[in-house]
DOPA-457688 format. One record per atom (N, C-alpha, C): x, y, z; residue in three letters. Coordinates in steps of 0.2 Angstrom, whole numbers, plus 5000, padded with zeros to 4 digits. Example, Ala and Ser with C-alpha at 12.3 -4.5 7.8 and 13.67 -1.06 7.14 Angstrom:
DOPA-457688
506649725039Ala506249785039Ala506649845039Ala506449895035Ser506849955036Ser506450005039Ser
This chain:
DOPA-457688
576750725543Met576250765540Met576350765532Met575850775528Lys575950775521Lys575650835518Lys575950865513Lys575750925511Lys575250915504Lys574750955504Ile574350945498Ile574151005495Ile573851015489Leu573651075486Leu572951075488Leu572751145488Phe572051155489Phe571851225486Phe571151225485Ala570951295482Ala570651345487Ala570951395487Ser570751445492Ser570451505488Ser569851515490Leu569451575486Leu569651635489Leu569751685485Val569951755486Val569451785489Val568851785486Ser568251825489Ser567751785492Ser567251815496Met566751775499Met566151755495Met566051695496Val565351665492Val565051625497Val564351645498Phe563951605503Phe563551555499Phe563351505502Ile562851455500Ile562151475502Ile561751475497Ala561051475498Ala560751415499Ala560251415504Gly559951355506Gly559751355513Gly559551295516Cys559351285522Cys559851275528Cys559651275534Ser560051265539Ser560451205540Ser560851185544Asp561151115544Asp560751065547Asp560051065547Thr559751015549Thr559450975544Thr559650985537Glu559450945532Glu560050925528Glu560050865524Pro560650845521Pro560850895516Pro561550895515Gln561850935511Gln561950915504Gln561750955498Asp561950925492Asp562650935490Asp562750925484Ser563550915482Ser563750985480Ser563351035480Ser563551105477Ser563951135483Ser564551165482Asn564951195487Asn564851285486Asn564451295482Gly564251365481Gly564751415479Gly565251385475Met565751425472Met565551445465Met565751505463Asp565651525457Asp566251515452Asp566151475447Asp566751445443Asp567151505440Asp566751565439Ser567051615436Ser567551655440Ser567651645446Gln568051675451Gln568751635451Gln569251675452Ser569951645452Ser570151615458Ser570451565458Asn570651525463Asn571451535464Asn571651535470Glu572451535471Glu572651475474Glu573151435470Ala573351375473Ala573951385478Ala573951345483Ser574451345488Ser574651285490Ser575351275492Ala575551215495Ala575751215502Ala575351265506Asp575451275513Asp575051225517Asp574551205514Leu574051165518Leu574351085520Leu574351065525Glu574651005528Glu574050965531Glu574150895529Val573650845533Val574050825538Val573750835544Val574050805551Val573850745552Val573150725551Ala572850665553Ala572250645548Ala572150585547Glu571650565542Glu571250515544Glu570650485541Asn570250435543Asn569950445549Asn569750505551Leu569350525558Leu568650505556Leu568250485561Glu567550465561Glu567150515564Glu566850555560Thr566350615562Thr566650655567Thr567250685566Pro567550725572Pro567150785573Pro567250815579Trp566850865581Trp567250915585Trp567750905589Ser568050955593Ser568850945594Ser569150995594Ile569950995594Ile570151025600Ile570650995604Asp571051025609Asp571751005608Asp572251035611Lys572951025610Lys573351035616Lys573850995618Leu574351015623Leu575050995620Leu575451045620Asp576051035617Asp576051015610Asp576350955609Asp576250925602Asp575750875601Asp575350865606Val574750815605Val574150845605Val573750815599Phe573050835598Phe572650785601Phe571950815604Tyr571450765605Tyr570850795602Tyr570550745598Val569950755593Val569350705596Val568750735597Thr568250695599Thr567850675593Thr567550605593Glu567150585587Glu566450575590Glu565950585586Arg565350595589Arg565050525591Arg565350465588Glu565050405590Glu565350385597Glu565850425600Gly566050405608Gly566850395608Gly567150415604Ser567950405605Ser568250465605Ser568850465607Ile569350525607Ile569950495603Ile570250535599Val570750515595Val571350555597Val571950525599Lys572550555601Lys572950555595Lys573250615593Ile573650625587Ile574350655589Ile574850615588Glu575450635590Glu576050615585Glu576450665583Glu576950645578Glu576650615572Glu576150625569Gly575750595564Gly575450525565Gly575550505571Gln575250435572Gln574550455576Gln574050415575Thr573350415577Thr573250365582Thr572950375588Glu572750315592Glu571950335595Glu571550295593Arg570850295594Arg570750275601Arg570550315606Gln570550295613Gln569850285615Gln569750235619Arg569050215621Arg568850265627Arg568150285627Val567950325632Val567350295635Val567450285643Glu566950255646Glu566550305649Glu565850305647Leu565450345650Leu564850315654Leu564550355658Glu564050315663Glu563350305659Glu563250355653Glu562650345649Glu562850325642Glu562550285639Glu562750275632Glu562550335627Glu563050345623Val563050405619Val562450395614Val562050445613Ser561450445608Ser561750445601Ser561450405597Thr561550415589Thr561150455586Thr560650495589Ala560250545586Ala560550595582Ala560250625576Ser560550665572Ser560850725576Ser561450745574Glu561850795577Glu562050775584Glu561850725587Ala562050705594Ala562650675594Ala562850655601Gly563450615602Gly563950645606Gly564550625606Leu565150655610Leu565350715606Leu565250775609Leu565250835605Leu565950875608Leu565750925613Gly566250965615Gly566750935620Gly567350965619Phe567950935623Phe568450985625Phe568650995631Val569251045632Val569651015638Val570351015637Leu570750995642Leu570751035648Leu570751005655Ser570851055661Ser571551085660Ser571451145663Pro572151195663Pro572751155666Pro572551105670Asp573151075673Asp573150995671Asp572950985665Phe572950915662Phe573550885662Phe574150915662Ala574850885661Ala574950845668Ala574650875674Glu574650835680Glu574150795682Glu573550825680Ser572950785682Ser572650735678Ser572750735671Asn572450695666Asn571750705666Asn571450765668Leu570750785667Leu570550825661Leu569950815659Ala569750855654Ala568950855655Ala568550895651Tyr567850915651Tyr567550895644Tyr566950865645Ala566650835639Ala565850855639Ala565550855633Tyr564850865632Tyr564550815628Tyr564050775630Tyr563850715627Tyr563050715627Tyr562850685622Thr562050665622Thr561950595624Thr561350585628Tyr561250515629Tyr560450515630Tyr560250445630Glu559550445631Glu559350405637Glu558850425640Asn558550405646Asn557850385646Asn557750315644Gly557150295642Gly556850325636Gly556250365636Ala555950395631Ala556250465630Ala556650485635Glu556950555635Glu557650565633Glu557850615630Gln558550625628Gln558850685631Gln559450695634Phe559750745637Phe560450755634Phe560750815636Asn561450825635Asn561650835642Asn562350815644Arg562650825650Arg563350855649Arg563650885654Ile564350905655Ile564750865660Ile565250825658Val565550785663Val566250805663Val566650765669Leu567350775670Leu567550705668Leu568050705663Leu568450635661Leu569150635664Leu569350575665Gln570050565667Gln570350515663Gln570950525660Leu571350485656Leu571750445660Leu571750375660Asn572150325663Asn572450285657Asn573050285656Gly573350255650Gly573050275644Gly572750235639Asn572450255634Asn571650255634Asn571450255640Glu570750255641Glu570450305645Glu569950345643Trp569650395647Trp568950375650Trp568850395657Lys568350375661Lys567950435664Lys567250425663Glu566850485666Glu566950485674Glu567150535677Glu567250535684Glu566750575688Glu566450615684Asp565950665688Asp565550695683Asp564850705685Val564350745681Val564250815684Val564450865680Leu564450935682Leu563850965681Leu563550945675Leu562850975674Leu562450935669Leu561850915671Asp561450855668Asp560750885666Asp560450845661Glu559750865659Glu559750925655Glu560350945651Ile560251005647Ile559750975641Ile559351015639Pro558750995634Pro559150965628Pro558850915625Ser559050885618Ser558450865615Ser558450875609Gly557850855604Gly558050825598Gly557650835593Thr557850805586Thr558450835584Thr558550905584Tyr559050935582Tyr559250995588Tyr559851025586His560051085590His560251065597His560851035597His561151015604His561651065606His561851115602Gly562451165604Gly563051115605Gly563351115610Gly563951075612Gly564551095613Gly564751155611Arg565451175612Arg565651195619Arg566251175621Leu566451185628Leu567151225627Leu567251275631Lys567851315631Lys567951345638Lys568651345640Ile568851375646Ile569051445645Ile568751505648Gly568951565647Gly569551585651Gly569851645650Glu570451665654Glu570251685661Glu569551675663Asp569351685669Asp569251615673Asp569551565670Asp569551505672Asp568851475674Asp568351495670Lys567751475671Lys567551425664Lys567151385665Leu566951335659Leu566351365656Leu566351375650Tyr565851395646Tyr565551345641Tyr564951335640Ala564551285636Ala564051315632Ala563951295625Thr563451315622Thr562851265622Thr562251285622Thr561751235622Thr561251255616Thr560951205613Gly560451225607Gly559651225610Gly559251245606Asp558551255609Asp558151185608Asp558551135607Ala558251065606Ala557651065602Ala557651105597Ser557051115592Ser556351135595Ser556451165601Val555851195605Val556051265606Val555951305601Ser556151375601Ser556051415607Ser555451405610Glu555251455615Glu555651445622Glu556051395622Ile556451385628Ile557051425628Ile557251455623Ala557851505622Ala557651565626Ala557051585626Gln556851645630Gln556751635637Gln556751565640Asp556651555646Asp557251545650Asp557351595655Val557951595659Val558051535664Val557451505664Asp557451445669Asp557651385665Asp557751385659Ser557851325655Ser558651325653Ser558951275653Leu559651275650Leu559751275644Leu559151265640Gly559251265632Gly559151325629Gly559551325623Gly559651395620Gly560051445623Gly560551425626Lys560951475630Lys561751465630Lys562051515632Ile562751495634Ile562751505641Ile563151445644Leu563151435651Leu563851445654Leu563951465660Arg564551475663Arg564551445670Arg565051395670Leu565151355677Leu565851365680Leu565851355686Asn566551345690Asn566751275687Asn567451265687Leu567651205685Leu567551145689Leu567251155695Asp566951095699Asp566251095698Asp565951125693Gly565251115691Gly564751155695Gly565051205700Ser564551245704Ser564451315699Ser563951345702Ile563851415699Ile564151475701Ile564551505697Pro564951555698Pro564551615702Pro564851645707Glu564451695711Glu564351755707Glu564751775702Asp564651835698Asp564351815691Asp563951765690Asn563551755685Asn563051805684Asn562751825679Pro562351885678Pro561651875681Pro561451805681Ile560751795684Ile560951755690Ile560651775696Ser560851755702Ser560651675702Ser561151635705Asp560951565706Asp560751525700Asp561151555694Ser560951515688Ser561551505684Ser561651455680Phe562151445675Phe562151485669Phe561551525668Val561451555662Val561851615661Val562351625656Phe562751675654Phe562451725649Phe562051695644Ser561751735640Ser561151685636Ser560651715634Tyr560151675631Tyr559751705625Tyr559351675623Gly558951695616Gly559351665610Gly559751605611His560151565606His559751515603His559851505597Arg559551445593Arg559951385593Arg560551385591Asn560951335591Asn561751355590Asn561951385596Pro562651415596Pro563151355596Pro563651365592Gln564151305592Gln564951325592Gln564951385593Gly565751405593Gly565751465598Gly566351465601Ile566551525606Ile567251535606Ile567451605607Ala568151625606Ala568151695610Ala568751715612Trp568851775615Trp569451815612Trp569451875611Ser570051915609Ser570451925615Ser571051965614Glu571651975618Glu571252015624Glu570852055623Asp570552105628Asp569952075632Asp569752005630Gly569251975634Gly568651975631Gly568452015625Thr567852015622Thr567751935619Thr567051925621Met566851855619Met566451855613Met566551805608Tyr566151805602Tyr565851725602Tyr565351725598Ala565051655597Ala564651655590Ala564651585588Ser564351575581Ser563651545583Ser563151555578Glu562551525579Glu562151515573Glu561851455573His561551435567His560751465566His560651495561Gly560051525560Gly559451475558Gly558851505557Asn558351465554Asn558251475547Asn558451425543Asn558351425536Asn558751495533Asn559351495535Ala559851555534Ala559851605540Ala560051655539Asn560151705545Asn560651675551Asn561151645548Asp561651625553Asp561951685556Asp562251685562Glu562551745565Glu563251735569Glu563551785569Ile564151795573Ile563951845578Ile564051835584Asn563751885590Asn564351895594Asn564351965597Gln564851975603Gln564351965609Gln564651925613Ile564251905619Ile564351945625Ile563851975628Glu563952005634Glu563451975640Glu563751975646Pro563451935651Pro562651955652Pro562251915653Gly561551925654Gly561051955649Gly561351955642Gln561051985637Gln560651935633Gln560051965630Asn559551925626Asn559751925618Asn559851875615Tyr560051865608Tyr559551855603Tyr558851855606Gly558351865602Gly557951805599Gly558251755599Trp557851695596Trp557351675600Trp556751655598Pro556451655591Pro556151725589Pro556151775593Val555851845592Val556151875587Val556751885586Ile557151915581Ile557751865578Ile557951875572Glu558451835570Glu558851875564Glu559451865562Gly559751895557Gly559851975558Gly559552015553Glu559552085553Glu559052115557Glu558552075560Glu557952105563Glu558252135570Glu557852185573Glu558052225578Glu557352225583Glu557552235590Gln557052245594Gln557352265601Gln557052315604Asp557352335611Asp557552285616Asp558052295619Glu558252245623Glu558452175621Glu558552175614Met558852115611Met559452135607Met559952085607Val560552105604Val560552075596Val560752115592Phe560752085585Phe561452075583Phe561652035578Pro562252015577Pro562852055574Pro563452045575Leu563952075571Leu563952065564Leu563952005562Phe563851985556Phe563251925555Phe562951925549Thr562351885548Thr562451855540Thr562251795539Ser562251775532Ser561651805528Ser561151825532Gly560651855529Gly560051805527Gly559551835524Asp558951795522Asp559051745517Asp559551745513Glu559551705507Glu560151665507Glu560551665512Ser561151625513Ser561251585519Ser561651535520Thr561751505526Thr562551475526Thr562851485532Trp563451455533Trp563451395537Trp562951385542Ala562951335547Ala563651335551Ala563751395555Pro564451405558Pro564451355564Pro565051335565Ser565251295571Ser565851325575Ser566351285575Gly566951315579Gly567251385577Gly567451415582Val567751485581Val568451495584Val568851535581Ala569551545584Ala569651615582Ala570051655587Tyr570251725586Tyr570951725585Tyr571151775580Tyr571851795579Tyr571951865576Tyr572251905580Glu572451975577Glu571852005574Glu571352025578Gly570752055576Gly570252025570Gly570451965570Lys569951925565Lys569751855568Lys569051845567Leu568751775568Leu568851725563Leu569051665564Tyr569051615559Tyr568451565562Tyr568051555557Val567451515559Val567351455554Val567251395557Ser567151335552Ser566451335551Ser566351325544Ala565651325541Ala565451255538Ala564951225540Leu564751165538Leu564351165531Leu563751205530Arg563451215524Arg563851255520Arg564251305523Gly564651345519Gly565251315516Gly565351255519Thr565951215516Thr566651265515Thr566851295521Ala567451345521Ala567551355528Ala568151385529Val568351415535Val568351485533Val567851525537Leu567651595535Leu568051635539Leu568251695537Glu568651745540Glu568251815541Glu568151835547Phe567851895548Phe568351945552Phe568352005548Asp568852055551Asp568452105556Asp568552105562Leu568152145567Leu568252215566Leu568852235563Glu568952315562Glu568652345556Glu568652305550Thr568352325544Thr567652305542Thr567452255546Asn566852215545Asn566852175538Asn567452175535Glu567452135529Glu567452055531Glu567252015526Gln567251945527Gln567351905520Gln567751845521Arg567851815515Arg567951745517Arg568051705512Glu568251625513Glu568951625514Glu569251605519Phe569951595520Phe570151525517Phe569751475517Ile569851415514Ile569351375512Ile569351355506Ser568651315504Ser568951255500Ser568451215497Gly568651155493Gly568751095497Gly568651095503Leu568751035507Leu568151005510Leu567551035508Gly566951005511Gly566751045518Gly566351015522Arg566051035528Arg566651035533Arg566651095537Ile567151105542Ile566851115548Ile567051075553Arg566751075560Arg567051115565Arg567651125566Asp567951155571Asp568751175569Asp568851235573Val569551265571Val569851275577Val570551285577Phe570951285583Phe571651325581Phe571751375584Ile572351415582Ile572951415588Ile573551405586Glu574051405591Glu574651435587Glu574951485590Gly575451525587Gly575151555580Gly575551545574Glu575351565568Glu575051515564Glu574751465566Phe574451415563Phe573751405564Phe573351385559Leu572651375560Leu572651295559Leu572251265563Tyr572151195562Tyr571351185562Tyr571151135558Phe570451135557Phe570251055555Phe569651035556Ile569450965555Ile568850975550Ile568850935545Ser568350925540Ser567850875544Ser567150885541Asn566650845544Asn566150815538Asn566450785533Asn566150755528Asn565850685529Asn566050655534Thr565750585536Thr565150585540Thr564850645541Asp564250645546Asp563650625542Asp563550605536Gly562950585533Gly562650635529Gly562950705529Arg562750765526Arg563250785521Arg563850755521Gly564350785516Gly564550735511Gly565050755507Asn565250705501Asn565950695503Asn566050635506Pro566750615509Pro567350615503Pro567850645504Gln568450635500Gln568850575502Gln569350555498Asp569750505500Asp570050515507Asp569950465512Gln570250455518Gln570050515523Gln569350545521Asp569050585526Asp568850545532Asp568750585538Asp568850655538Asp569650665541Asp569850735540Lys570450745541Lys570550805546Lys571150815549Leu571350865553Leu571950895548Leu571850965548Tyr572251005543Tyr572651065547Tyr573151085544Lys573651135547Lys573851185541Lys573751245543Ile573951295538Ile574151355541Ile574651395539Pro574951455542Pro574351515540Pro574351555545Leu573851605545Leu574051665540Leu574751665539Ser575051715534Ser575351665529Ser575151675523Pro575351635518Pro576151635516Pro576551585515Ser577251595513Ser577251625506Ser577851665505Asn578051695499Asn578351645494Asn
């Protein structure tokens, strides 16, 4: 690993503008009059990643998905781009591709993992959740757990996480058809909950349904605190991005309400970027009462204190950030500047590492 200097903004600044469905300009939203604190604690773990989307890790080995259909294995500073054999061809539509990825709890023995990807079937486009198996240095789709998740021009969702309850959670977007988010019979605009074999858990809040929560526009991050409280990030419509506390069976409002709006029987967010700003939040990780959220349009890792309700930029100056991962006292995150909406730096995209408590 090599160490680099970076600029870490002390106070929070948000970017004004549209949601992440439009190309990003070169502005990072920083106020030049504010002071920056230089640090040598940031390390580059890997570089030259190609539109990376999701991070997982076992022991000292990282696995990072790339939207065009590869999985990069990163071990001891060495990268290996592994082929992924899928039953359907990965879609190249905007925001689509090989997205969410999470290793099976028994991966060390089984070599199994779960993935979420977009594909085209004739004139139609869908997302699906599949089981992958690693053989040597090649992954192969072994089983389809859930298929025909709505997919449109934008808003695919795509995050996969396994909870402490050993259930698989998936975020799905509204596929640019906002009304399906309120339709509990549709898989779009939801957070879904599956058994690891792809069946419906008996204790899901809606009988005989994968739907865990609904009324979401484009959720892209999930995390849990140590007491099991669930949190999710969500892209708003031209601002009004959200950080929500997720409860089973609840309605999170889209497209009826968003941001600071309220309505009976609909949940409003813990944090919102408001009407004039946008973060385009993606991956989420939890550590000691705080949420760390990757921001695309916000070009930062954002820190949200759940006890004080304070928020700030934890890391900035590295462009678009797609996913975060916390292990021990270290935060890992991937930049996403090669997706056509950013401004790639030399040898982007990169996987970074930084301690959550700065060294003295």
